[in-house]
C-alpha positions in Angstrom: 55.0 14.1 -5.5 57.7 11.4 -4.7 56.5 9.3 -7.6 56.9 12.2 -10.0 60.4 13.0 -8.8 61.4 9.3 -9.4 60.1 9.5 -13.0 62.0 12.7 -13.6 65.2 11.1 -12.2 64.8 8.0 -14.3 64.2 10.0 -17.4 67.4 12.1 -16.8 69.4 8.9 -16.2 68.1 7.2 -19.3 68.7 10.2 -21.5 71.7 11.9 -19.9 74.0 11.4 -22.9 71.5 13.0 -25.2 70.7 15.8 -22.7 74.4 16.5 -22.1 75.1 16.8 -25.8 72.0 19.0 -26.3 73.1 21.4 -23.5 76.7 21.5 -24.8 75.3 22.4 -28.3 73.1 25.2 -26.8 76.1 26.6 -24.9 78.4 26.4 -27.9 76.1 28.7 -29.8 76.9 31.5 -27.3 80.6 31.0 -26.8 82.8 33.1 -29.1 86.0 31.6 -30.5 89.0 33.6 -31.8 87.7 33.6 -35.4 85.4 35.7 -37.6 83.3 34.9 -40.6 83.1 37.0 -43.8 80.1 36.5 -46.1 78.5 38.3 -49.0 76.5 41.3 -47.9 73.8 43.3 -49.5 73.4 46.7 -51.0 72.4 50.1 -49.6 70.8 52.6 -52.0 72.6 55.7 -50.8 70.4 58.0 -52.9 67.6 57.2 -50.3 69.9 58.3 -47.5 70.5 61.7 -49.0 68.2 64.7 -48.9 69.4 67.8 -50.9 67.3 70.9 -50.7 65.6 71.1 -54.1 67.5 68.0 -55.3 66.8 66.1 -58.4 65.2 62.6 -58.6 66.8 59.5 -60.2 65.4 56.7 -62.2 68.2 54.3 -61.4 70.1 53.8 -58.2 73.6 54.3 -56.8 74.4 51.6 -54.2 77.3 50.8 -51.9 78.0 47.1 -51.3 78.9 45.8 -47.8 80.4 42.7 -46.3 78.6 40.7 -43.6 80.9 39.9 -40.8 80.2 37.7 -37.8 82.1 36.8 -34.6 82.4 33.1 -34.9 80.9 30.5 -32.5 81.4 26.8 -32.9 78.1 26.2 -34.9 78.8 29.2 -37.2 82.4 27.9 -37.8 80.9 24.5 -38.8 78.4 26.3 -41.1 81.3 28.2 -42.8 82.4 24.9 -44.3 78.9 24.2 -45.7 77.5 27.5 -46.9 79.0 28.8 -50.1 80.7 32.2 -49.8 81.2 32.0 -46.0 84.9 32.1 -45.1 86.4 31.6 -41.6 89.5 33.6 -40.6 91.5 33.7 -37.4 91.4 37.0 -35.5 94.6 39.0 -36.0 96.7 38.9 -32.8 99.7 40.7 -34.3 98.4 44.2 -33.8 100.8 47.1 -32.9 98.0 49.0 -31.2 96.2 48.7 -27.9 92.9 48.3 -29.6 89.8 46.8 -27.9 86.4 46.2 -29.5 85.2 49.7 -28.5 88.3 51.3 -30.1 87.6 49.5 -33.4 84.0 50.6 -33.4 85.0 54.2 -32.6 87.6 54.2 -35.4 85.2 52.8 -38.0 82.6 55.5 -37.1 85.3 58.2 -37.5 86.3 56.7 -40.9 82.7 56.8 -42.0 82.2 60.4 -40.9 85.4 61.4 -42.7 84.3 59.5 -45.9 80.9 61.2 -45.9 82.4 64.7 -45.3 84.8 64.1 -48.2 82.0 62.9 -50.4 80.0 66.1 -49.8 83.0 68.3 -50.5 84.0 66.5 -53.7 80.4 66.3 -55.0 79.6 70.0 -54.4 82.9 71.1 -55.9 82.4 69.0 -59.0 78.8 70.1 -59.4 79.8 73.7 -59.1 77.8 74.3 -56.0 78.8 76.5 -53.0 80.7 74.8 -50.2 83.2 76.3 -47.7 85.2 74.4 -45.1 84.6 76.3 -41.9 86.8 74.4 -39.4 88.5 71.1 -38.7 88.5 68.7 -35.8 91.5 66.5 -34.9 90.7 63.0 -33.6 92.8 60.1 -32.3 92.5 57.3 -34.8 95.1 54.8 -33.4 97.2 54.6 -30.2 100.3 52.6 -30.7 101.8 50.2 -28.1 105.0 52.2 -27.8 103.1 55.3 -26.8 103.3 56.5 -23.2 99.8 58.1 -23.1 96.3 57.8 -21.8 94.8 59.1 -25.0 92.0 57.0 -26.4 90.7 56.2 -29.9 87.9 58.7 -30.6 89.4 61.5 -28.5 88.9 65.0 -30.1 92.0 67.0 -29.3 91.0 70.5 -28.4 94.2 71.9 -26.9 97.8 71.0 -26.1 99.4 72.7 -23.0 96.6 75.2 -23.3 97.3 76.0 -27.0 94.3 75.6 -29.2 94.5 72.7 -31.8 92.5 73.4 -35.0 94.2 71.1 -37.5 96.5 68.1 -37.8 99.3 70.5 -38.8 98.8 72.4 -35.5 99.3 69.2 -33.5 102.3 68.0 -35.5 104.0 71.4 -35.2 103.4 71.6 -31.5 104.9 68.2 -30.9 108.0 69.1 -33.0 108.5 72.2 -30.8 108.8 70.0 -27.6 111.9 68.1 -26.3 112.1 64.3 -26.2 110.8 63.2 -22.8 108.4 66.2 -22.4 104.9 65.4 -21.2 102.2 67.2 -23.0 98.8 68.0 -21.3 96.0 67.5 -23.9 92.5 68.8 -23.5 90.1 66.4 -25.3 86.5 65.6 -25.7 85.3 62.0 -25.7 81.6 61.4 -26.4 81.3 65.2 -25.9 82.6 64.9 -22.3 85.8 66.9 -21.4 89.0 65.1 -20.2 92.6 66.0 -19.7 95.1 63.4 -21.0 98.9 63.1 -21.0 101.3 62.1 -23.7 105.1 61.8 -23.6 107.2 62.9 -26.6 109.6 60.4 -28.1 111.7 60.3 -31.3 111.8 57.9 -34.2 114.6 58.7 -36.7 114.2 62.4 -37.2 110.5 62.7 -36.1 109.1 63.6 -32.7 106.0 61.6 -31.9 103.5 60.9 -29.1 102.5 57.5 -30.5 99.2 58.2 -32.1 97.7 58.5 -35.6 95.4 61.5 -36.1 92.4 62.0 -38.3 91.2 65.4 -39.5 87.4 65.8 -39.9 86.2 68.8 -41.9 83.1 70.9 -41.1 81.5 72.9 -43.9 78.7 75.2 -45.0 77.0 74.3 -48.2 74.3 75.6 -50.6 71.9 73.9 -51.2 71.7 72.3 -47.7 72.1 68.5 -47.4 71.2 65.9 -44.8 72.7 62.4 -44.8 71.3 59.6 -42.7 72.9 56.2 -41.9 72.2 53.3 -39.6 73.7 52.8 -36.2 75.4 49.6 -37.3 77.0 51.2 -40.4 80.7 52.2 -40.3 83.9 52.3 -42.2 85.2 54.4 -45.1 84.4 52.2 -48.1 81.2 54.0 -49.1 82.9 57.3 -49.9 82.9 57.0 -53.7 79.3 55.9 -54.1 78.0 58.5 -51.6 79.8 61.2 -53.6 78.2 60.1 -56.9 74.7 60.0 -55.2 75.2 63.5 -53.9 76.4 64.8 -57.3 73.4 63.1 -58.9 71.0 64.9 -56.6 72.7 68.3 -57.4 72.6 68.2 -61.2 69.6 67.9 -63.6 71.2 65.0 -65.6 70.5 61.6 -64.2 73.9 59.9 -64.2 72.4 56.5 -63.4 70.7 56.2 -66.8 68.0 54.0 -65.0 70.6 51.4 -64.1 71.3 49.7 -60.8 74.9 50.8 -60.2 77.0 49.4 -57.3 80.5 50.3 -56.1 83.0 50.6 -53.4 86.0 52.6 -52.6 87.3 55.2 -50.1 87.4 58.9 -51.1 89.7 61.6 -49.9 88.9 65.3 -50.1 90.8 65.6 -53.4 88.5 63.0 -55.1 91.1 60.2 -55.1 89.6 56.7 -54.7 91.4 54.2 -52.4 91.4 50.5 -52.1 89.2 48.6 -49.6 88.9 45.1 -48.1 86.3 42.4 -48.9 85.9 43.2 -52.6 85.0 39.6 -53.5 82.1 39.5 -51.0 80.9 42.9 -52.2 81.0 41.8 -55.8 79.0 38.6 -54.9 76.4 40.8 -53.2 76.1 43.0 -56.2 75.7 40.1 -58.6 73.1 38.5 -56.3 71.1 41.8 -56.4 71.4 41.8 -60.2 73.4 45.0 -60.5 74.3 46.3 -63.9 77.6 47.9 -63.1 80.3 47.6 -60.4 82.8 50.4 -59.7 85.9 49.2 -57.9 89.2 50.8 -57.0 91.9 50.3 -59.7 94.8 48.0 -58.8 94.6 44.9 -56.7 90.9 45.4 -55.9 90.1 45.4 -59.7 92.3 42.4 -60.4 90.6 40.4 -57.5 87.2 41.4 -58.8 88.0 40.4 -62.4 89.5 37.1 -61.3 86.3 36.2 -59.4 84.1 37.4 -62.4 85.9 35.1 -64.8 85.9 32.2 -62.3 82.1 32.5 -61.6 81.2 33.7 -65.1 79.4 36.7 -63.7 77.3 38.8 -66.1 78.2 42.3 -64.7 80.4 45.2 -66.0 83.3 45.9 -63.7 84.9 49.4 -64.0 88.2 50.3 -62.3 88.5 53.9 -61.1 91.2 55.9 -59.3 89.3 59.1 -58.9 85.7 60.5 -58.7 86.3 62.1 -62.1 87.0 58.7 -63.7 83.8 57.3 -62.4 81.8 60.3 -63.5 83.4 60.3 -67.0 82.6 56.7 -67.4 78.9 57.3 -66.6 78.8 60.3 -68.9 80.3 58.4 -71.9 78.6 55.0 -71.4 75.4 55.3 -69.4 73.5 58.6 -69.9 
């Protein structure tokens, strides 16, 4: 036994530099640094996520593109200088909110829920199908640093001082009715559990505030019935446009894909307006890698960025700028099917 221990000790002494470097490299793979990495992502065929009662099939596909994002470690940071398309960015420390990682995840989930609800409403209305908004929920989207409140991102505001809150306008009007310095008692649900929060009213210019940004999430009744599924890791609002086109395609007999692989990105509000998104270059790279035929992109800076990359890389893909759902649909009607 003693002889074995001596051999082990001698081995460790002889190779201690190598072993030290090896251990440090292993540890560095688990230590996060204040950077993140953006990289080209893949595609999600949203038509496969949608089930419309009696819906129509499609020969082509309508896909949303996504960005792959990683929290950086030292080895990943080194790889970002080697692997084409990987970019290293410092984490933003200039935030005006009290966000933590859980807040960011909760907000991204809320944005996705809002985007999908808007997609259903717009698609059903444009397809001439029955849909009625039955009620609305008001959620806390941001809590700003100047706020004197214990409200949290993801709180659903049910009542203020006992008065039921059924819309964003309800909450804004209630806050305006209070005096500066008043403390409002807010009944909320967080992860379906009831809590009571407090928020102090303050004034900025001529507006009375409690230091939050609210989001309004619509509930609806629709005919025919629809079910939308999505992965636990999926979040954010940028799939709104493509989800709405996929729903519309399932509702009408005409196949708007024309058998093509169509990719796109862009937020969507309940009026059908398309908004700009981040990471368009990575999404375009992913679309090209998957041999997409067509790429819808929000008009404006997103389109300009996409076209600049297309020219630089000589991509063989049609890029179409759109500002509304109608513009995207009109393009498909005139050029695809």
